ROLUMZA-324781 format. One record per residue (C-alpha): residue number from 0; residue in one letter; x negated, y negated, z. Coordinates in steps of 0.02 Angstrom, whole numbers, plus 50000, padded with zeros to 5 digits. Example, Ala and Ser with C-alpha at 12.3 -4.5 7.8 and 13.67 -1.06 7.14 Angstrom:
% residues 2
[0, 'a', [49385, 50225, 50390]]
[1, 's', [49316, 50053, 50357]]
***
This chain:
% residues 228
[0, 'm', [50959, 46422, 51451]]
[1, 'a', [50785, 46411, 51433]]
[2, 'e', [50772, 46595, 51441]]
[3, 'y', [50905, 46645, 51290]]
[4, 'v', [50901, 46481, 51160]]
[5, 'v', [50773, 46411, 51038]]
[6, 'e', [50662, 46315, 51099]]
[7, 'f', [50586, 46139, 51019]]
[8, 'g', [50415, 46111, 50998]]
[9, 'k', [50348, 46258, 50968]]
[10, 'd', [50380, 46225, 50753]]
[11, 'g', [50234, 46132, 50728]]
[12, 'r', [50290, 45973, 50733]]
[13, 'p', [50217, 45835, 50821]]
[14, 'v', [50234, 45806, 50974]]
[15, 'e', [50190, 45648, 51056]]
[16, 'p', [50097, 45613, 51194]]
[17, 'd', [50227, 45555, 51319]]
[18, 'g', [50319, 45716, 51274]]
[19, 'r', [50451, 45666, 51152]]
[20, 'l', [50492, 45803, 51022]]
[21, 'd', [50557, 45766, 50852]]
[22, 'a', [50703, 45888, 50773]]
[23, 'a', [50695, 45919, 50576]]
[24, 'a', [50894, 45956, 50618]]
[25, 'f', [50918, 45783, 50693]]
[26, 'h', [50864, 45694, 50528]]
[27, 'r', [50963, 45805, 50434]]
[28, 'n', [51115, 45789, 50536]]
[29, 'h', [51134, 45642, 50636]]
[30, 'a', [51224, 45529, 50508]]
[31, 'p', [51372, 45631, 50459]]
[32, 'i', [51386, 45685, 50647]]
[33, 'w', [51376, 45502, 50691]]
[34, 'a', [51532, 45481, 50559]]
[35, 'v', [51649, 45592, 50653]]
[36, 'l', [51602, 45534, 50845]]
[37, 'q', [51625, 45358, 50793]]
[38, 'k', [51814, 45381, 50733]]
[39, 'f', [51833, 45436, 50885]]
[40, 'l', [51729, 45310, 51008]]
[41, 'a', [51751, 45159, 50936]]
[42, 'g', [51813, 45026, 51048]]
[43, 'k', [51823, 45149, 51201]]
[44, 's', [51724, 45150, 51390]]
[45, 'g', [51710, 45297, 51493]]
[46, 'd', [51571, 45424, 51502]]
[47, 'v', [51504, 45554, 51369]]
[48, 'l', [51427, 45702, 51407]]
[49, 'e', [51304, 45783, 51271]]
[50, 'a', [51282, 45982, 51305]]
[51, 'g', [51106, 46051, 51269]]
[52, 's', [51026, 45879, 51212]]
[53, 'g', [50871, 45977, 51153]]
[54, 't', [50744, 45833, 51100]]
[55, 'g', [50848, 45692, 51158]]
[56, 'q', [50855, 45600, 50998]]
[57, 'h', [51041, 45616, 50937]]
[58, 'v', [51101, 45533, 51134]]
[59, 'v', [50976, 45396, 51096]]
[60, 'h', [51056, 45366, 50904]]
[61, 'f', [51235, 45384, 50976]]
[62, 'a', [51203, 45277, 51117]]
[63, 'k', [51131, 45128, 51007]]
[64, 'h', [51299, 45106, 50933]]
[65, 't', [51403, 45117, 51100]]
[66, 'p', [51353, 44998, 51228]]
[67, 'd', [51512, 45019, 51315]]
[68, 'i', [51493, 45200, 51346]]
[69, 'i', [51381, 45299, 51462]]
[70, 'w', [51288, 45462, 51393]]
[71, 'w', [51246, 45580, 51495]]
[72, 'p', [51126, 45699, 51418]]
[73, 's', [51094, 45891, 51480]]
[74, 'd', [50989, 46042, 51441]]
[75, 'l', [50891, 46174, 51545]]
[76, 'n', [50726, 46181, 51469]]
[77, 'e', [50599, 46106, 51551]]
[78, 'r', [50520, 46058, 51420]]
[79, 'h', [50660, 45980, 51305]]
[80, 'l', [50713, 45910, 51492]]
[81, 'k', [50541, 45807, 51478]]
[82, 's', [50573, 45757, 51271]]
[83, 'i', [50742, 45695, 51328]]
[84, 'e', [50677, 45566, 51473]]
[85, 'a', [50544, 45533, 51360]]
[86, 'w', [50654, 45488, 51217]]
[87, 'r', [50758, 45379, 51356]]
[88, 'a', [50610, 45282, 51435]]
[89, 'y', [50560, 45250, 51245]]
[90, 'a', [50738, 45182, 51191]]
[91, 'g', [50748, 45095, 51365]]
[92, 'm', [50946, 45090, 51341]]
[93, 'p', [51042, 45058, 51498]]
[94, 'n', [51196, 45160, 51433]]
[95, 'i', [51072, 45330, 51438]]
[96, 'r', [51082, 45409, 51605]]
[97, 'p', [50920, 45536, 51670]]
[98, 'p', [50947, 45710, 51597]]
[99, 'l', [51044, 45837, 51688]]
[100, 'r', [50999, 46027, 51711]]
[101, 'i', [51135, 46118, 51670]]
[102, 'd', [51167, 46296, 51646]]
[103, 'l', [51322, 46306, 51555]]
[104, 't', [51345, 46500, 51600]]
[105, 'd', [51407, 46443, 51769]]
[106, 'p', [51591, 46401, 51729]]
[107, 'a', [51567, 46284, 51895]]
[108, 'w', [51433, 46163, 51809]]
[109, 's', [51548, 46029, 51801]]
[110, 's', [51573, 46019, 51990]]
[111, 'a', [51393, 46028, 52015]]
[112, 'm', [51375, 45882, 51894]]
[113, 'q', [51491, 45794, 51979]]
[114, 'd', [51440, 45833, 52134]]
[115, 'g', [51264, 45771, 52089]]
[116, 'g', [51311, 45614, 52059]]
[117, 'g', [51386, 45619, 51899]]
[118, 'p', [51551, 45545, 51837]]
[119, 'a', [51722, 45592, 51897]]
[120, 'e', [51776, 45620, 51727]]
[121, 'l', [51731, 45622, 51537]]
[122, 'l', [51780, 45535, 51373]]
[123, 'a', [51705, 45670, 51276]]
[124, 'v', [51574, 45807, 51258]]
[125, 'f', [51472, 45847, 51116]]
[126, 'c', [51380, 45971, 51098]]
[127, 'a', [51287, 46038, 50945]]
[128, 'n', [51189, 46191, 50875]]
[129, 'v', [51206, 46260, 51061]]
[130, 'i', [51318, 46419, 51058]]
[131, 'h', [51260, 46540, 50897]]
[132, 'i', [51082, 46534, 51000]]
[133, 'a', [51152, 46580, 51163]]
[134, 'p', [51233, 46706, 51238]]
[135, 'w', [51451, 46706, 51222]]
[136, 'r', [51434, 46677, 51423]]
[137, 'v', [51373, 46502, 51365]]
[138, 'a', [51537, 46458, 51247]]
[139, 'e', [51652, 46545, 51391]]
[140, 'g', [51549, 46442, 51518]]
[141, 'l', [51560, 46270, 51404]]
[142, 'f', [51741, 46279, 51389]]
[143, 'a', [51786, 46300, 51547]]
[144, 'g', [51676, 46170, 51629]]
[145, 'v', [51756, 46037, 51476]]
[146, 'g', [51949, 46120, 51525]]
[147, 'r', [51908, 46040, 51712]]
[148, 'y', [51810, 45889, 51658]]
[149, 'l', [51881, 45808, 51502]]
[150, 'r', [51989, 45673, 51539]]
[151, 'a', [52181, 45658, 51485]]
[152, 'd', [52140, 45582, 51320]]
[153, 'g', [51954, 45652, 51294]]
[154, 'r', [51868, 45757, 51159]]
[155, 'l', [51761, 45901, 51135]]
[156, 'f', [51650, 45885, 50987]]
[157, 'l', [51576, 46076, 50927]]
[158, 'y', [51444, 46057, 50786]]
[159, 'g', [51373, 46218, 50711]]
[160, 'p', [51409, 46340, 50595]]
[161, 'f', [51547, 46451, 50622]]
[162, 'k', [51666, 46599, 50531]]
[163, 'r', [51845, 46587, 50482]]
[164, 'd', [51977, 46747, 50533]]
[165, 'g', [51791, 46861, 50555]]
[166, 'k', [51727, 46788, 50377]]
[167, 'h', [51591, 46676, 50351]]
[168, 't', [51602, 46523, 50250]]
[169, 'a', [51456, 46538, 50161]]
[170, 'm', [51328, 46668, 50110]]
[171, 's', [51203, 46577, 50173]]
[172, 'n', [51288, 46570, 50354]]
[173, 'a', [51298, 46750, 50343]]
[174, 'v', [51117, 46779, 50294]]
[175, 'f', [51081, 46650, 50454]]
[176, 'd', [51196, 46748, 50578]]
[177, 't', [51111, 46925, 50527]]
[178, 's', [50948, 46836, 50563]]
[179, 'l', [50993, 46759, 50735]]
[180, 'r', [51067, 46959, 50790]]
[181, 'e', [50887, 47012, 50739]]
[182, 'q', [50807, 46907, 50857]]
[183, 'd', [50946, 46919, 50992]]
[184, 'a', [51097, 47034, 50992]]
[185, 'e', [51186, 46904, 51101]]
[186, 'w', [51175, 46771, 50976]]
[187, 'g', [51265, 46743, 50817]]
[188, 'v', [51385, 46627, 50719]]
[189, 'r', [51537, 46623, 50822]]
[190, 'd', [51712, 46641, 50758]]
[191, 'i', [51858, 46476, 50762]]
[192, 'a', [51978, 46617, 50819]]
[193, 'd', [51859, 46686, 50954]]
[194, 'l', [51845, 46481, 51028]]
[195, 'e', [52013, 46456, 51013]]
[196, 'k', [52058, 46589, 51150]]
[197, 'l', [51926, 46500, 51246]]
[198, 'a', [51992, 46351, 51231]]
[199, 'a', [52181, 46383, 51262]]
[200, 'a', [52125, 46475, 51442]]
[201, 'a', [52057, 46315, 51477]]
[202, 'g', [52192, 46223, 51444]]
[203, 'l', [52131, 46138, 51260]]
[204, 'a', [52180, 46145, 51079]]
[205, 'l', [52085, 46143, 50917]]
[206, 'i', [52140, 45984, 50846]]
[207, 'e', [52048, 45943, 50700]]
[208, 't', [51935, 46036, 50601]]
[209, 'v', [51788, 45921, 50508]]
[210, 'p', [51660, 45995, 50354]]
[211, 'm', [51490, 45943, 50373]]
[212, 'p', [51326, 45963, 50262]]
[213, 'a', [51248, 46127, 50240]]
[214, 'n', [51396, 46235, 50262]]
[215, 'n', [51424, 46180, 50465]]
[216, 'l', [51587, 46117, 50540]]
[217, 'i', [51635, 46010, 50683]]
[218, 'l', [51778, 46070, 50786]]
[219, 'v', [51862, 45931, 50891]]
[220, 'y', [51966, 45997, 51063]]
[221, 'g', [52084, 45891, 51153]]
[222, 'r', [52223, 45943, 51303]]
[223, 's', [52349, 46058, 51239]]
[224, 'a', [52524, 45994, 51245]]
[225, 'a', [52547, 46119, 51374]]
[226, 's', [52422, 46068, 51511]]
[227, 'a', [52441, 45873, 51459]]
***
């Protein structure tokens, strides 16, 4: 996704000598996001993929709280991959795997990940602030791959701003959506109804919508009854 998503490290924030990037969004949202994830992950074991890890700060924070879960960070941007690996080395936790280079526009990314030594199935996939700053085909590829890779009791957690039935949930999101589309006509805040169609095609269903600070949401998807 190096060609079409926002790249961290170009906003004037400090870059550590080892390549660690620092995202302001991480400091704002990691605590409320973890409050949602931990309700599902508590007491469980397995493998979790972060799709589009950015700086790598989220995966480090989550791994600290889940020693029995193996975390697989990923990205496509080379600078991000370097930052993720630098944060992994800095944290020194054995339950974080080296970052994977994944292109979500390829619906077969899940098969490529398994062929490359990844886990056979995933307990969860976490994806934050990706699909609105990327073409629609990224959302299509994300759901297609998750549908193939998620285990029967698994979950997909999708964080960011979303529209409901074609309408923005806040004026700030409408302004943000306009600014995104001015940068790239293929970007934009996605509608929950459109995402539900992608989920259904992948054998998934929206099972929970969690309000988050700053007019964001976490959409939680699981296996649909028809695919169970």
